[in-house]
N, CA, C, O and the ligand as a Tripos MOL2 file, in Angstrom:
@<TRIPOS>MOLECULE
protein
  261   259    66     0     0
PROTEIN
NO_CHARGES

@<TRIPOS>ATOM
      1 N           5.4020  -14.5250   37.9190 N.3       1 MET1
      2 CA          5.4820  -14.2660   36.4980 C.3       1 MET1
      3 C           6.7530  -14.8820   35.9350 C.2       1 MET1
      4 O           7.8160  -14.8140   36.5520 O.2       1 MET1
      5 N           6.6330  -15.4740   34.7800 N.am      2 ALA2
      6 CA          7.7960  -16.1020   34.1500 C.3       2 ALA2
      7 C           8.8200  -15.0470   33.7510 C.2       2 ALA2
      8 O           8.4830  -13.9810   33.2350 O.2       2 ALA2
      9 N          10.0840  -15.3840   34.0090 N.am      3 VAL3
     10 CA         11.1770  -14.4500   33.7290 C.3       3 VAL3
     11 C          12.1950  -15.1740   32.8510 C.2       3 VAL3
     12 O          12.4840  -16.3410   33.1120 O.2       3 VAL3
     13 N          12.7400  -14.5470   31.8440 N.am      4 PRO4
     14 CA         13.7540  -15.1950   31.0000 C.3       4 PRO4
     15 C          14.9800  -15.5800   31.8060 C.2       4 PRO4
     16 O          15.4660  -14.8020   32.6270 O.2       4 PRO4
     17 N          15.4740  -16.7780   31.5690 N.am      5 LYS5
     18 CA         16.6400  -17.2470   32.3320 C.3       5 LYS5
     19 C          17.9220  -16.6120   31.8240 C.2       5 LYS5
     20 O          18.8320  -16.3080   32.5950 O.2       5 LYS5
     21 N          17.9780  -16.4160   30.5070 N.am      6 ARG6
     22 CA         19.1770  -15.8390   29.8910 C.3       6 ARG6
     23 C          18.7660  -14.6330   29.0610 C.2       6 ARG6
     24 O          17.6630  -14.5640   28.5180 O.2       6 ARG6
     25 N          19.6790  -13.7010   28.9840 N.am      7 ARG7
     26 CA         19.3980  -12.5640   28.1290 C.3       7 ARG7
     27 C          19.4900  -12.9930   26.6730 C.2       7 ARG7
     28 O          20.2400  -13.9090   26.3360 O.2       7 ARG7
     29 N          18.7360  -12.3390   25.8230 N.am      8 THR8
     30 CA         18.7610  -12.6390   24.3970 C.3       8 THR8
     31 C          19.9930  -12.0020   23.7800 C.2       8 THR8
     32 O          20.1920  -10.7920   23.8890 O.2       8 THR8
     33 N          20.8220  -12.8120   23.1320 N.am      9 SER9
     34 CA         22.0220  -12.2900   22.4900 C.3       9 SER9
     35 C          21.6400  -11.4490   21.2780 C.2       9 SER9
     36 O          20.5400  -11.5730   20.7390 O.2       9 SER9
     37 N          22.5500  -10.6100   20.8660 N.am     10 HIS10
     38 CA         22.2740   -9.7700   19.6940 C.3      10 HIS10
     39 C          22.0500  -10.6330   18.4570 C.2      10 HIS10
     40 O          21.2320  -10.2980   17.6000 O.2      10 HIS10
     41 N          22.7850  -11.7570   18.3630 N.am     11 ALA11
     42 CA         22.6300  -12.6360   17.2080 C.3      11 ALA11
     43 C          21.2190  -13.2180   17.1680 C.2      11 ALA11
     44 O          20.5710  -13.2320   16.1220 O.2      11 ALA11
     45 N          20.7520  -13.6970   18.3220 N.am     12 ARG12
     46 CA         19.4140  -14.3010   18.3720 C.3      12 ARG12
     47 C          18.3360  -13.2460   18.1280 C.2      12 ARG12
     48 O          17.3300  -13.4970   17.4650 O.2      12 ARG12
     49 N          18.5740  -12.0820   18.6750 N.am     13 GLN13
     50 CA         17.6300  -10.9790   18.4690 C.3      13 GLN13
     51 C          17.5360  -10.6280   16.9770 C.2      13 GLN13
     52 O          16.4580  -10.3800   16.4360 O.2      13 GLN13
     53 N          18.7060  -10.6180   16.3410 N.am     14 GLY14
     54 CA         18.7320  -10.3090   14.9200 C.3      14 GLY14
     55 C          18.0500  -11.3760   14.0900 C.2      14 GLY14
     56 O          17.3640  -11.0700   13.1150 O.2      14 GLY14
     57 N          18.2410  -12.6500   14.4810 N.am     15 LYS15
     58 CA         17.5830  -13.7450   13.7630 C.3      15 LYS15
     59 C          16.0640  -13.6190   13.8870 C.2      15 LYS15
     60 O          15.3290  -13.8400   12.9240 O.2      15 LYS15
     61 N          15.6170  -13.2660   15.0680 N.am     16 ARG16
     62 CA         14.1730  -13.1170   15.2760 C.3      16 ARG16
     63 C          13.6420  -11.9810   14.4090 C.2      16 ARG16
     64 O          12.5670  -12.0790   13.8170 O.2      16 ARG16
     65 N          14.4080  -10.9180   14.3480 N.am     17 ARG17
     66 CA         13.9440   -9.7330   13.6230 C.3      17 ARG17
     67 C          14.1940   -9.8160   12.1210 C.2      17 ARG17
     68 O          13.8040   -8.9140   11.3800 O.2      17 ARG17
     69 N          14.8370  -10.8830   11.6650 N.am     18 SER18
     70 CA         15.1340  -10.9790   10.2380 C.3      18 SER18
     71 C          13.8700  -11.0680    9.3990 C.2      18 SER18
     72 O          13.8930  -10.7750    8.2040 O.2      18 SER18
     73 N          12.7710  -11.4720   10.0190 N.am     19 HIS19
     74 CA         11.5130  -11.5710    9.2800 C.3      19 HIS19
     75 C          10.6750  -10.3150    9.4020 C.2      19 HIS19
     76 O           9.6240  -10.2060    8.7720 O.2      19 HIS19
     77 N          11.1280   -9.3660   10.2040 N.am     20 LEU20
     78 CA         10.3630   -8.1290   10.3870 C.3      20 LEU20
     79 C          10.8240   -7.1180    9.3510 C.2      20 LEU20
     80 O          11.8800   -6.5030    9.4990 O.2      20 LEU20
     81 N          10.0610   -6.9560    8.3480 N.am     21 HIS21
     82 CA         10.4000   -5.9430    7.3540 C.3      21 HIS21
     83 C           9.1180   -5.4930    6.6720 C.2      21 HIS21
     84 O           8.1060   -6.1940    6.6740 O.2      21 HIS21
     85 N           9.1900   -4.3310    6.1010 N.am     22 VAL22
     86 CA          8.0500   -3.7560    5.4120 C.3      22 VAL22
     87 C           8.0840   -4.2020    3.9590 C.2      22 VAL22
     88 O           9.1280   -4.1370    3.3090 O.2      22 VAL22
     89 N           6.9650   -4.6460    3.4580 N.am     23 THR23
     90 CA          6.8870   -5.0140    2.0460 C.3      23 THR23
     91 C           6.1150   -3.9300    1.2990 C.2      23 THR23
     92 O           5.1800   -3.3320    1.8320 O.2      23 THR23
     93 N           6.5140   -3.6950    0.0900 N.am     24 ALA24
     94 CA          5.8450   -2.6880   -0.7220 C.3      24 ALA24
     95 C           4.4280   -3.1450   -1.0370 C.2      24 ALA24
     96 O           4.2090   -4.3300   -1.2930 O.2      24 ALA24
     97 N           3.4530   -2.2260   -1.0240 N.am     25 PRO25
     98 CA          2.0900   -2.6320   -1.3460 C.3      25 PRO25
     99 C           1.9880   -3.0710   -2.8030 C.2      25 PRO25
    100 O           2.6260   -2.4970   -3.6850 O.2      25 PRO25
    101 N           1.1780   -4.0940   -3.0360 N.am     26 GLN26
    102 CA          0.9940   -4.6070   -4.3890 C.3      26 GLN26
    103 C           0.1620   -3.6070   -5.1910 C.2      26 GLN26
    104 O          -0.8530   -3.1130   -4.7010 O.2      26 GLN26
    105 N           0.5780   -3.3150   -6.3950 N.am     27 THR27
    106 CA         -0.1820   -2.3530   -7.1950 C.3      27 THR27
    107 C          -0.5230   -2.9550   -8.5490 C.2      27 THR27
    108 O           0.1890   -3.8050   -9.0840 O.2      27 THR27
    109 N          -1.6310   -2.4790   -9.0740 N.am     28 GLN28
    110 CA         -2.0090   -2.7790  -10.4440 C.3      28 GLN28
    111 C          -2.1190   -1.4390  -11.1550 C.2      28 GLN28
    112 O          -1.9460   -0.3890  -10.5360 O.2      28 GLN28
    113 N          -2.4010   -1.4700  -12.4320 N.am     29 PHE29
    114 CA         -2.5060   -0.2150  -13.1660 C.3      29 PHE29
    115 C          -3.9020   -0.0690  -13.7340 C.2      29 PHE29
    116 O          -4.4980   -1.0140  -14.2500 O.2      29 PHE29
    117 N          -4.3960    1.1440  -13.6200 N.am     30 CYS30
    118 CA         -5.7640    1.4490  -14.0440 C.3      30 CYS30
    119 C          -5.9330    1.1520  -15.5320 C.2      30 CYS30
    120 O          -5.0770    1.4970  -16.3460 O.2      30 CYS30
    121 N          -7.0530    0.5030  -15.8780 N.am     31 SER31
    122 CA         -7.3040    0.1630  -17.2720 C.3      31 SER31
    123 C          -7.6880    1.3900  -18.0910 C.2      31 SER31
    124 O          -7.6260    1.3710  -19.3200 O.2      31 SER31
    125 N          -8.0820    2.4460  -17.4070 N.am     32 ASN32
    126 CA         -8.5040    3.6580  -18.1170 C.3      32 ASN32
    127 C          -7.3690    4.6550  -18.2750 C.2      32 ASN32
    128 O          -7.1020    5.1390  -19.3750 O.2      32 ASN32
    129 N          -6.6940    4.9610  -17.1550 N.am     33 CYS33
    130 CA         -5.6980    6.0390  -17.2150 C.3      33 CYS33
    131 C          -4.2750    5.5500  -16.9600 C.2      33 CYS33
    132 O          -3.3270    6.3150  -17.1420 O.2      33 CYS33
    133 N          -4.1020    4.2970  -16.5450 N.am     34 GLY34
    134 CA         -2.7560    3.7630  -16.3520 C.3      34 GLY34
    135 C          -2.1130    4.1080  -15.0240 C.2      34 GLY34
    136 O          -0.9480    3.7870  -14.7890 O.2      34 GLY34
    137 N          -2.8670    4.7560  -14.1620 N.am     35 GLU35
    138 CA         -2.3490    5.1150  -12.8380 C.3      35 GLU35
    139 C          -2.1900    3.8470  -11.9900 C.2      35 GLU35
    140 O          -2.9530    2.8950  -12.1500 O.2      35 GLU35
    141 N          -1.2080    3.8340  -11.0950 N.am     36 ALA36
    142 CA         -1.0300    2.7180  -10.1700 C.3      36 ALA36
    143 C          -2.1790    2.7070   -9.1670 C.2      36 ALA36
    144 O          -2.4910    3.7260   -8.5510 O.2      36 ALA36
    145 N          -2.8090    1.5260   -9.0120 N.am     37 VAL37
    146 CA         -4.0050    1.4050   -8.1820 C.3      37 VAL37
    147 C          -3.8440    0.1850   -7.2850 C.2      37 VAL37
    148 O          -3.2870   -0.8300   -7.7030 O.2      37 VAL37
    149 N          -4.3280    0.2870   -6.0630 N.am     38 LEU38
    150 CA         -4.3450   -0.8740   -5.1800 C.3      38 LEU38
    151 C          -5.3780   -1.8730   -5.6970 C.2      38 LEU38
    152 O          -6.4340   -1.4590   -6.1760 O.2      38 LEU38
    153 N          -5.1030   -3.1840   -5.6130 N.am     39 PRO39
    154 CA         -6.0730   -4.1710   -6.0800 C.3      39 PRO39
    155 C          -7.4010   -4.0480   -5.3260 C.2      39 PRO39
    156 O          -7.4090   -3.7860   -4.1240 O.2      39 PRO39
    157 N          -8.4960   -4.2330   -6.0140 N.am     40 HIS40
    158 CA         -9.8530   -4.1580   -5.4630 C.3      40 HIS40
    159 C         -10.1990   -2.7550   -4.9730 C.2      40 HIS40
    160 O         -11.0920   -2.5750   -4.1450 O.2      40 HIS40
    161 N          -9.4820   -1.7740   -5.4940 N.am     41 HIS41
    162 CA         -9.7760   -0.3990   -5.1200 C.3      41 HIS41
    163 C         -10.0960    0.4240   -6.3630 C.2      41 HIS41
    164 O          -9.6070    0.1630   -7.4630 O.2      41 HIS41
    165 N         -10.9270    1.4150   -6.1410 N.am     42 LEU42
    166 CA        -11.2710    2.3800   -7.1760 C.3      42 LEU42
    167 C         -10.0350    3.1980   -7.5340 C.2      42 LEU42
    168 O          -9.2200    3.5170   -6.6690 O.2      42 LEU42
    169 N          -9.9050    3.5310   -8.8010 N.am     43 CYS43
    170 CA         -8.7920    4.3890   -9.2010 C.3      43 CYS43
    171 C          -9.0300    5.7900   -8.6310 C.2      43 CYS43
    172 O         -10.0730    6.4000   -8.8610 O.2      43 CYS43
    173 N          -8.0480    6.2800   -7.8880 N.am     44 SER44
    174 CA         -8.2310    7.5890   -7.2540 C.3      44 SER44
    175 C          -8.0230    8.7290   -8.2440 C.2      44 SER44
    176 O          -8.3620    9.8770   -7.9560 O.2      44 SER44
    177 N          -7.4730    8.4170   -9.3950 N.am     45 ALA45
    178 CA         -7.2130    9.4750  -10.3650 C.3      45 ALA45
    179 C          -8.4130    9.7230  -11.2770 C.2      45 ALA45
    180 O          -8.7300   10.8730  -11.5810 O.2      45 ALA45
    181 N          -9.0860    8.6490  -11.7190 N.am     46 CYS46
    182 CA        -10.1730    8.8440  -12.6870 C.3      46 CYS46
    183 C         -11.4960    8.2330  -12.2310 C.2      46 CYS46
    184 O         -12.5070    8.4270  -12.9060 O.2      46 CYS46
    185 N         -11.5340    7.5160  -11.1350 N.am     47 GLY47
    186 CA        -12.8020    6.9870  -10.6280 C.3      47 GLY47
    187 C         -13.2980    5.7580  -11.3360 C.2      47 GLY47
    188 O         -14.4720    5.4110  -11.2120 O.2      47 GLY47
    189 N         -12.4300    5.0770  -12.0870 N.am     48 HIS48
    190 CA        -12.8390    3.8660  -12.7800 C.3      48 HIS48
    191 C         -12.5460    2.6370  -11.9300 C.2      48 HIS48
    192 O         -11.6240    2.6320  -11.1140 O.2      48 HIS48
    193 N         -13.3350    1.6110  -12.1330 N.am     49 TYR49
    194 CA        -13.0930    0.3090  -11.5130 C.3      49 TYR49
    195 C         -13.6480   -0.7420  -12.4470 C.2      49 TYR49
    196 O         -14.7780   -0.6140  -12.9180 O.2      49 TYR49
    197 N         -12.8810   -1.7750  -12.7240 N.am     50 GLN50
    198 CA        -13.2890   -2.8670  -13.6190 C.3      50 GLN50
    199 C         -13.7530   -2.3270  -14.9720 C.2      50 GLN50
    200 O         -14.8030   -2.7150  -15.4830 O.2      50 GLN50
    201 N         -12.9630   -1.4390  -15.5310 N.am     51 LYS51
    202 CA        -13.1740   -0.8840  -16.8630 C.3      51 LYS51
    203 C         -14.4650   -0.0820  -17.0060 C.2      51 LYS51
    204 O         -14.9430    0.1050  -18.1250 O.2      51 LYS51
    205 N         -15.0340    0.3900  -15.9160 N.am     52 ARG52
    206 CA        -16.1790    1.2910  -16.0570 C.3      52 ARG52
    207 C         -16.0480    2.4110  -15.0370 C.2      52 ARG52
    208 O         -15.3790    2.2730  -14.0130 O.2      52 ARG52
    209 N         -16.7060    3.5250  -15.3480 N.am     53 GLU53
    210 CA        -16.6170    4.6790  -14.4650 C.3      53 GLU53
    211 C         -17.6030    4.4860  -13.3250 C.2      53 GLU53
    212 O         -18.8070    4.3800  -13.5570 O.2      53 GLU53
    213 N         -17.1160    4.4420  -12.1230 N.am     54 VAL54
    214 CA        -17.9500    4.2080  -10.9530 C.3      54 VAL54
    215 C         -18.2620    5.5270  -10.2750 C.2      54 VAL54
    216 O         -19.4010    5.7840   -9.8860 O.2      54 VAL54
    217 N         -17.2550    6.3490  -10.1390 N.am     55 VAL55
    218 CA        -17.4250    7.6460   -9.4900 C.3      55 VAL55
    219 C         -17.0070    8.7120  -10.4920 C.2      55 VAL55
    220 O         -15.9210    8.6580  -11.0680 O.2      55 VAL55
    221 N         -17.8930    9.6780  -10.6840 N.am     56 VAL56
    222 CA        -17.5470   10.7880  -11.5750 C.3      56 VAL56
    223 C         -16.6800   11.7560  -10.7890 C.2      56 VAL56
    224 O         -17.1300   12.3760   -9.8250 O.2      56 VAL56
    225 N         -15.4160   11.8770  -11.2200 N.am     57 MET57
    226 CA        -14.4870   12.7430  -10.5070 C.3      57 MET57
    227 C         -14.6940   14.1850  -10.9490 C.2      57 MET57
    228 O         -15.0700   14.4620  -12.0880 O.2      57 MET57
    229 N         -14.4360   15.1030  -10.0050 N.am     58 GLU58
    230 CA        -14.5230   16.5180  -10.3560 C.3      58 GLU58
    231 C         -13.3840   16.8690  -11.2960 C.2      58 GLU58
    232 O         -12.2780   16.3370  -11.1910 O.2      58 GLU58
    233 N         -13.6740   17.7620  -12.2010 N.am     59 GLN59
    234 CA        -12.6480   18.1950  -13.1430 C.3      59 GLN59
    235 C         -11.5790   18.9960  -12.4010 C.2      59 GLN59
    236 O         -11.8920   19.8060  -11.5280 O.2      59 GLN59
    237 N         -10.3190   18.7630  -12.7580 N.am     60 GLN60
    238 CA         -9.2130   19.5190  -12.1620 C.3      60 GLN60
    239 C          -9.2900   20.9570  -12.6460 C.2      60 GLN60
    240 O          -9.2760   21.2190  -13.8480 O.2      60 GLN60
    241 N          -9.3710   21.8890  -11.6990 N.am     61 GLU61
    242 CA         -9.4350   23.2950  -12.0890 C.3      61 GLU61
    243 C          -8.0460   23.7910  -12.4620 C.2      61 GLU61
    244 O          -7.0560   23.4420  -11.8200 O.2      61 GLU61
    245 N          -7.9870   24.6020  -13.4970 N.am     62 ALA62
    246 CA         -6.7020   25.0500  -14.0280 C.3      62 ALA62
    247 C          -6.1140   26.1630  -13.1760 C.2      62 ALA62
    248 O          -6.5580   27.3100  -13.2290 O.2      62 ALA62
    249 N          -5.1050   25.8020  -12.3870 N.am     63 GLU63
    250 CA         -4.2440   26.7370  -11.6500 C.3      63 GLU63
    251 C          -4.9670   27.9690  -11.1200 C.2      63 GLU63
    252 O          -4.6260   29.0910  -11.4950 O.2      63 GLU63
    253 N          -5.9460   27.7840  -10.2660 N.am     64 GLY64
    254 CA         -6.6290   28.9280   -9.6520 C.3      64 GLY64
    255 C          -5.8100   29.4900   -8.4990 C.2      64 GLY64
    256 O          -5.0440   28.7560   -7.8740 O.2      64 GLY64
    257 N          -5.9540   30.7440   -8.2150 N.am     65 LYS65
    258 CA         -5.2310   31.4530   -7.1460 C.3      65 LYS65
    259 C          -3.7350   31.5040   -7.4060 C.2      65 LYS65
    260 O          -2.9880   32.0640   -6.6040 O.2      65 LYS65
    261 ZN         -7.7050    5.5660  -13.5840 Zn       66 ZN66
@<TRIPOS>BOND
     1     1     2 1
     2     2     3 1
     3     3     4 2
     4     3     5 am
     5     5     6 1
     6     6     7 1
     7     7     8 2
     8     7     9 am
     9     9    10 1
    10    10    11 1
    11    11    12 2
    12    11    13 am
    13    13    14 1
    14    14    15 1
    15    15    16 2
    16    15    17 am
    17    17    18 1
    18    18    19 1
    19    19    20 2
    20    19    21 am
    21    21    22 1
    22    22    23 1
    23    23    24 2
    24    23    25 am
    25    25    26 1
    26    26    27 1
    27    27    28 2
    28    27    29 am
    29    29    30 1
    30    30    31 1
    31    31    32 2
    32    31    33 am
    33    33    34 1
    34    34    35 1
    35    35    36 2
    36    35    37 am
    37    37    38 1
    38    38    39 1
    39    39    40 2
    40    39    41 am
    41    41    42 1
    42    42    43 1
    43    43    44 2
    44    43    45 am
    45    45    46 1
    46    46    47 1
    47    47    48 2
    48    47    49 am
    49    49    50 1
    50    50    51 1
    51    51    52 2
    52    51    53 am
    53    53    54 1
    54    54    55 1
    55    55    56 2
    56    55    57 am
    57    57    58 1
    58    58    59 1
    59    59    60 2
    60    59    61 am
    61    61    62 1
    62    62    63 1
    63    63    64 2
    64    63    65 am
    65    65    66 1
    66    66    67 1
    67    67    68 2
    68    67    69 am
    69    69    70 1
    70    70    71 1
    71    71    72 2
    72    71    73 am
    73    73    74 1
    74    74    75 1
    75    75    76 2
    76    75    77 am
    77    77    78 1
    78    78    79 1
    79    79    80 2
    80    79    81 am
    81    81    82 1
    82    82    83 1
    83    83    84 2
    84    83    85 am
    85    85    86 1
    86    86    87 1
    87    87    88 2
    88    87    89 am
    89    89    90 1
    90    90    91 1
    91    91    92 2
    92    91    93 am
    93    93    94 1
    94    94    95 1
    95    95    96 2
    96    95    97 am
    97    97    98 1
    98    98    99 1
    99    99   100 2
   100    99   101 am
   101   101   102 1
   102   102   103 1
   103   103   104 2
   104   103   105 am
   105   105   106 1
   106   106   107 1
   107   107   108 2
   108   107   109 am
   109   109   110 1
   110   110   111 1
   111   111   112 2
   112   111   113 am
   113   113   114 1
   114   114   115 1
   115   115   116 2
   116   115   117 am
   117   117   118 1
   118   118   119 1
   119   119   120 2
   120   119   121 am
   121   121   122 1
   122   122   123 1
   123   123   124 2
   124   123   125 am
   125   125   126 1
   126   126   127 1
   127   127   128 2
   128   127   129 am
   129   129   130 1
   130   130   131 1
   131   131   132 2
   132   131   133 am
   133   133   134 1
   134   134   135 1
   135   135   136 2
   136   135   137 am
   137   137   138 1
   138   138   139 1
   139   139   140 2
   140   139   141 am
   141   141   142 1
   142   142   143 1
   143   143   144 2
   144   143   145 am
   145   145   146 1
   146   146   147 1
   147   147   148 2
   148   147   149 am
   149   149   150 1
   150   150   151 1
   151   151   152 2
   152   151   153 am
   153   153   154 1
   154   154   155 1
   155   155   156 2
   156   155   157 am
   157   157   158 1
   158   158   159 1
   159   159   160 2
   160   159   161 am
   161   161   162 1
   162   162   163 1
   163   163   164 2
   164   163   165 am
   165   165   166 1
   166   166   167 1
   167   167   168 2
   168   167   169 am
   169   169   170 1
   170   170   171 1
   171   171   172 2
   172   171   173 am
   173   173   174 1
   174   174   175 1
   175   175   176 2
   176   175   177 am
   177   177   178 1
   178   178   179 1
   179   179   180 2
   180   179   181 am
   181   181   182 1
   182   182   183 1
   183   183   184 2
   184   183   185 am
   185   185   186 1
   186   186   187 1
   187   187   188 2
   188   187   189 am
   189   189   190 1
   190   190   191 1
   191   191   192 2
   192   191   193 am
   193   193   194 1
   194   194   195 1
   195   195   196 2
   196   195   197 am
   197   197   198 1
   198   198   199 1
   199   199   200 2
   200   199   201 am
   201   201   202 1
   202   202   203 1
   203   203   204 2
   204   203   205 am
   205   205   206 1
   206   206   207 1
   207   207   208 2
   208   207   209 am
   209   209   210 1
   210   210   211 1
   211   211   212 2
   212   211   213 am
   213   213   214 1
   214   214   215 1
   215   215   216 2
   216   215   217 am
   217   217   218 1
   218   218   219 1
   219   219   220 2
   220   219   221 am
   221   221   222 1
   222   222   223 1
   223   223   224 2
   224   223   225 am
   225   225   226 1
   226   226   227 1
   227   227   228 2
   228   227   229 am
   229   229   230 1
   230   230   231 1
   231   231   232 2
   232   231   233 am
   233   233   234 1
   234   234   235 1
   235   235   236 2
   236   235   237 am
   237   237   238 1
   238   238   239 1
   239   239   240 2
   240   239   241 am
   241   241   242 1
   242   242   243 1
   243   243   244 2
   244   243   245 am
   245   245   246 1
   246   246   247 1
   247   247   248 2
   248   247   249 am
   249   249   250 1
   250   250   251 1
   251   251   252 2
   252   251   253 am
   253   253   254 1
   254   254   255 1
   255   255   256 2
   256   255   257 am
   257   257   258 1
   258   258   259 1
   259   259   260 2
@<TRIPOS>SUBSTRUCTURE
     1 MET1         2 RESIDUE 1 A MET
     2 ALA2         6 RESIDUE 1 A ALA
     3 VAL3        10 RESIDUE 1 A VAL
     4 PRO4        14 RESIDUE 1 A PRO
     5 LYS5        18 RESIDUE 1 A LYS
     6 ARG6        22 RESIDUE 1 A ARG
     7 ARG7        26 RESIDUE 1 A ARG
     8 THR8        30 RESIDUE 1 A THR
     9 SER9        34 RESIDUE 1 A SER
    10 HIS10       38 RESIDUE 1 A HIS
    11 ALA11       42 RESIDUE 1 A ALA
    12 ARG12       46 RESIDUE 1 A ARG
    13 GLN13       50 RESIDUE 1 A GLN
    14 GLY14       54 RESIDUE 1 A GLY
    15 LYS15       58 RESIDUE 1 A LYS
    16 ARG16       62 RESIDUE 1 A ARG
    17 ARG17       66 RESIDUE 1 A ARG
    18 SER18       70 RESIDUE 1 A SER
    19 HIS19       74 RESIDUE 1 A HIS
    20 LEU20       78 RESIDUE 1 A LEU
    21 HIS21       82 RESIDUE 1 A HIS
    22 VAL22       86 RESIDUE 1 A VAL
    23 THR23       90 RESIDUE 1 A THR
    24 ALA24       94 RESIDUE 1 A ALA
    25 PRO25       98 RESIDUE 1 A PRO
    26 GLN26      102 RESIDUE 1 A GLN
    27 THR27      106 RESIDUE 1 A THR
    28 GLN28      110 RESIDUE 1 A GLN
    29 PHE29      114 RESIDUE 1 A PHE
    30 CYS30      118 RESIDUE 1 A CYS
    31 SER31      122 RESIDUE 1 A SER
    32 ASN32      126 RESIDUE 1 A ASN
    33 CYS33      130 RESIDUE 1 A CYS
    34 GLY34      134 RESIDUE 1 A GLY
    35 GLU35      138 RESIDUE 1 A GLU
    36 ALA36      142 RESIDUE 1 A ALA
    37 VAL37      146 RESIDUE 1 A VAL
    38 LEU38      150 RESIDUE 1 A LEU
    39 PRO39      154 RESIDUE 1 A PRO
    40 HIS40      158 RESIDUE 1 A HIS
    41 HIS41      162 RESIDUE 1 A HIS
    42 LEU42      166 RESIDUE 1 A LEU
    43 CYS43      170 RESIDUE 1 A CYS
    44 SER44      174 RESIDUE 1 A SER
    45 ALA45      178 RESIDUE 1 A ALA
    46 CYS46      182 RESIDUE 1 A CYS
    47 GLY47      186 RESIDUE 1 A GLY
    48 HIS48      190 RESIDUE 1 A HIS
    49 TYR49      194 RESIDUE 1 A TYR
    50 GLN50      198 RESIDUE 1 A GLN
    51 LYS51      202 RESIDUE 1 A LYS
    52 ARG52      206 RESIDUE 1 A ARG
    53 GLU53      210 RESIDUE 1 A GLU
    54 VAL54      214 RESIDUE 1 A VAL
    55 VAL55      218 RESIDUE 1 A VAL
    56 VAL56      222 RESIDUE 1 A VAL
    57 MET57      226 RESIDUE 1 A MET
    58 GLU58      230 RESIDUE 1 A GLU
    59 GLN59      234 RESIDUE 1 A GLN
    60 GLN60      238 RESIDUE 1 A GLN
    61 GLU61      242 RESIDUE 1 A GLU
    62 ALA62      246 RESIDUE 1 A ALA
    63 GLU63      250 RESIDUE 1 A GLU
    64 GLY64      254 RESIDUE 1 A GLY
    65 LYS65      258 RESIDUE 1 A LYS
    66 ZN66       261 GROUP 0 **** ****
């Protein structure tokens, strides 16, 4: 099995890892309610997609229990 000849220095390790980072997910805003929505996804707040209601969401019940 191939074995590294030299240990990786911290500088080289850091250079390699400089591209490893988390990027924030891209968001759009719902045309109906203005909620932040993932592109190509149904709005989870109101059930609209492409300016029409796709899923009828249940009404939020007022502070039960
Ligand atoms: Zn919405």
